FIDRENKOL-915490 format. One record per atom (N, C-alpha, C, O): residue in three letters; x, y, z. Coordinates in steps of 0.02 Angstrom, whole numbers, padded with zeros to 5 digits, always signed. Each point is the difference from the previous one (the first is absolute). Layout:
! residues N
ALAXYZ ...
This chain:
! residues 69
UNK+05877+05627+03918 UNK+00039-00059+00014 UNK-00040-00045+00047 UNK-00020+00021+00055 UNK+00009-00082-00075 UNK-00039-00048+00039 UNK+00042-00027+00057 UNK+00061-00009-00006 UNK-00094-00005+00062 UNK+00033-00030+00057 UNK+00005-00075-00012 UNK-00049-00033-00017 UNK+00110+00007+00026 UNK+00009-00072-00009 UNK-00035-00037+00057 UNK+00009+00017+00059 UNK-00047-00067-00076 UNK-00036-00039+00049 UNK+00046-00055+00026 UNK+00021-00043-00038 UNK-00006+00045+00102 UNK+00045-00048+00030 UNK-00037-00047+00048 UNK+00017-00059+00005 UNK-00067+00086+00029 UNK-00036-00043+00047 UNK-00075-00003-00016 UNK-00026+00042-00037 UNK-00007-00092+00065 UNK-00072-00011-00012 UNK-00040+00010+00064 UNK-00055-00027+00007 UNK+00080+00067+00040 UNK-00034+00008+00064 UNK-00071+00026-00011 UNK-00047-00026+00030 UNK+00039+00076-00072 UNK-00066+00029-00012 UNK-00048-00053-00029 UNK-00058-00005+00021 UNK+00082-00035-00069 UNK-00041-00052-00030 UNK-00023-00051+00051 UNK-00058-00021+00001 UNK+00104+00000+00042 UNK-00017-00050+00051 UNK-00051+00028+00049 UNK-00046-00035+00021 UNK+00054+00098-00002 UNK-00049+00032+00045 UNK-00069+00000-00032 UNK-00050-00016+00033 UNK+00046+00034-00097 UNK-00064+00001-00035 UNK-00031-00070-00002 UNK-00059-00008+00014 UNK+00099-00041-00032 UNK-00024-00070-00003 UNK-00028-00022+00067 UNK-00051-00034+00003 UNK+00085+00054+00051 UNK-00022-00021+00067 UNK-00053+00046+00030 UNK-00025-00013+00054 UNK+00009+00068-00088 UNK-00050+00046+00025 UNK+00024+00040+00061 UNK-00040+00018+00043 UNK+00104-00006-00040 UNK+00029+00037+00056 UNK+00022+00069-00023 UNK+00014+00010-00059 UNK-00010+00037+00106 UNK+00018+00068-00018 UNK+00073+00015+00016 UNK+00032-00035+00040 UNK-00008+00087-00071 UNK+00068+00023+00015 UNK+00005+00026+00072 UNK+00052-00008+00032 UNK-00105+00038-00008 UNK-00001+00024+00070 UNK+00006-00059+00048 UNK+00037+00003+00048 UNK-00075-00056-00062 UNK+00003-00061+00041 UNK+00071-00028+00000 UNK+00026-00018+00053 UNK+00006+00015-00111 UNK+00068-00027-00004 UNK+00048+00045+00038 UNK+00044-00025+00035 UNK-00051+00090-00041 UNK+00043+00047+00036 UNK-00005-00011+00075 UNK+00051-00002+00035 UNK-00112-00004-00011 UNK-00011-00011+00072 UNK+00029-00068+00022 UNK+00032-00004+00052 UNK-00043-00047-00092 UNK+00026-00067+00016 UNK+00076-00002-00002 UNK+00031-00038+00038 UNK-00002+00078-00081 UNK+00073+00001-00010 UNK+00035+00048+00048 UNK+00060-00005+00011 UNK-00099+00052+00017 UNK+00030+00051+00043 UNK+00037+00053-00039 UNK+00048+00030+00024 UNK-00072-00018-00085 UNK+00029+00052-00044 UNK-00053+00053-00014 UNK-00059-00011+00013 UNK+00081+00067-00038 UNK-00047+00053-00018 UNK-00037-00020-00064 UNK+00025-00039-00041 UNK-00085+00066+00033 UNK-00038-00013-00061 UNK+00038+00028-00060 UNK-00005-00027-00055 UNK+00042+00081+00065 UNK+00039+00029-00054 UNK+00052-00049-00025 UNK+00010-00007-00061 UNK+00024-00028+00107 UNK+00050-00050-00019 UNK-00031-00057-00039 UNK+00025-00021-00052 UNK-00081-00005+00078 UNK-00033-00057-00033 UNK-00027+00021-00068 UNK+00003-00039-00047 UNK-00030+00099+00041 UNK-00024+00024-00065 UNK+00058+00004-00049 UNK-00008-00018-00059 UNK+00066+00041+00081 UNK+00059+00003-00043 UNK+00021-00070-00022 UNK+00019-00010-00058 UNK-00023-00039+00104 UNK+00015-00070-00019 UNK-00049-00024-00053 UNK+00019-00029-00050 UNK-00083+00042+00062 UNK-00053-00025-00045 UNK+00004+00032-00069 UNK-00018-00031-00049 UNK+00041+00092+00046 UNK+00006+00035-00063 UNK+00070-00006-00031 UNK+00015+00032-00050 UNK+00027-00074+00081 UNK+00068-00012-00024 UNK+00042+00064-00005 UNK+00044+00005-00042 UNK-00059+00043+00086 UNK+00040+00061+00004 UNK+00060-00011+00045 UNK+00051+00034-00006 UNK-00058-00082+00052 UNK+00056-00022+00042 UNK-00011-00073+00014 UNK-00056-00026-00007 UNK+00109-00008+00027 UNK-00005-00072+00012 UNK+00013-00014+00074 UNK+00044+00032+00030 UNK-00081-00079-00002 UNK+00012-00016+00071 UNK+00067-00036+00008 UNK+00023-00035-00046 UNK+00007+00043+00104 UNK+00060-00038+00017 UNK-00020-00073+00001 UNK-00059-00016+00009 UNK+00106-00029-00018 UNK-00014-00071-00002 UNK-00036-00025+00063 UNK-00045-00041-00004 UNK+00065+00067+00063 UNK-00033-00021+00062 UNK-00074+00022+00000 UNK-00043-00036+00025 UNK+00029+00095-00053 UNK-00069+00023-00004 UNK-00039-00040-00052 UNK-00059-00015+00011 UNK+00091-00003-00066 UNK-00033-00040-00051 UNK-00018-00069+00029 UNK-00053-00027-00014 UNK+00098-00001+00054 UNK-00013-00064+00033 UNK-00059+00006+00047 UNK-00043-00044+00003 UNK+00041+00099+00035 UNK-00055+00010+00047 UNK-00067+00010-00037 UNK-00052-00024+00022 UNK+00054+00060-00078 UNK-00060+00010-00040 UNK-00026-00068-00025 UNK-00060-00013+00002 UNK+00106-00030-00024 UNK-00020-00067-00023 UNK-00032-00039+00057 UNK-00050-00034-00010 UNK+00077+00040+00070 UNK-00028-00035+00058 UNK-00070+00028+00016 UNK-00046-00039+00012 UNK+00039+00105-00011 UNK-00064+00031+00015 UNK-00053-00021-00050 UNK-00057-00013+00018 UNK+00076+00011-00082 UNK-00047-00018-00053 UNK-00006-00075-00011 UNK-00040-00023-00040 UNK+00081-00015+00078 UNK-00001-00073-00004 UNK+00012-00024-00072 UNK-00037-00042-00026 UNK+00090+00069-00005 UNK+00020-00021-00067 UNK+00075-00013+00000 UNK+00036+00024+00043 UNK-00014-00062-00092 UNK+00071-00011-00010 UNK+00030+00067-00023 UNK-00031+00036-00040 UNK+00089-00019+00065 UNK+00031+00064-00017 UNK+00007+00009-00076 UNK-00003+00056-00025 UNK+00011-00111-00011 UNK+00007+00004-00073 UNK-00063+00025-00033 UNK+00003+00027-00056 UNK-00061-00036+00089 UNK-00062+00025-00029 UNK-00004+00076+00002 UNK-00042+00030-00034 UNK+00085+00001+00073 UNK+00000+00074+00004 UNK+00047+00032-00051 UNK+00002+00061-00006 UNK+00035-00103-00029 UNK+00050+00025-00047 UNK-00023-00011-00072 UNK-00035-00049-00015 UNK+00055+00094-00029 UNK-00015-00006-00071 UNK+00055-00042-00032 UNK+00059+00014+00010 UNK-00079-00063-00048 UNK+00049-00043-00034 UNK+00038+00041-00052 UNK-00030+00040-00036 UNK+00094-00052+00032 UNK+00040+00034-00051 UNK+00009-00045-00061 UNK+00032+00019-00049 UNK-00060-00080+00052 UNK+00004-00045-00057 UNK-00047+00022-00055 UNK-00056+00023+00014 UNK+00077-00029-00074 UNK-00042+00020-00057 UNK-00040-00059-00024 UNK-00039+00006-00048 
């Protein structure tokens, strides 16, 4: 069973050349939590998603996968 992709955090990190460890440290979360976010195994709370957008200097919508076909 494939994991549904809900966020683009991992893609944005790759585009910006940043690591999951760097994001975890910047966010004040464990690397395990950030890895789970990046692999869409769990989703960040909205306040954490907003903070991730601020840290990565992107619009929060860039971290989300469009549901439009």
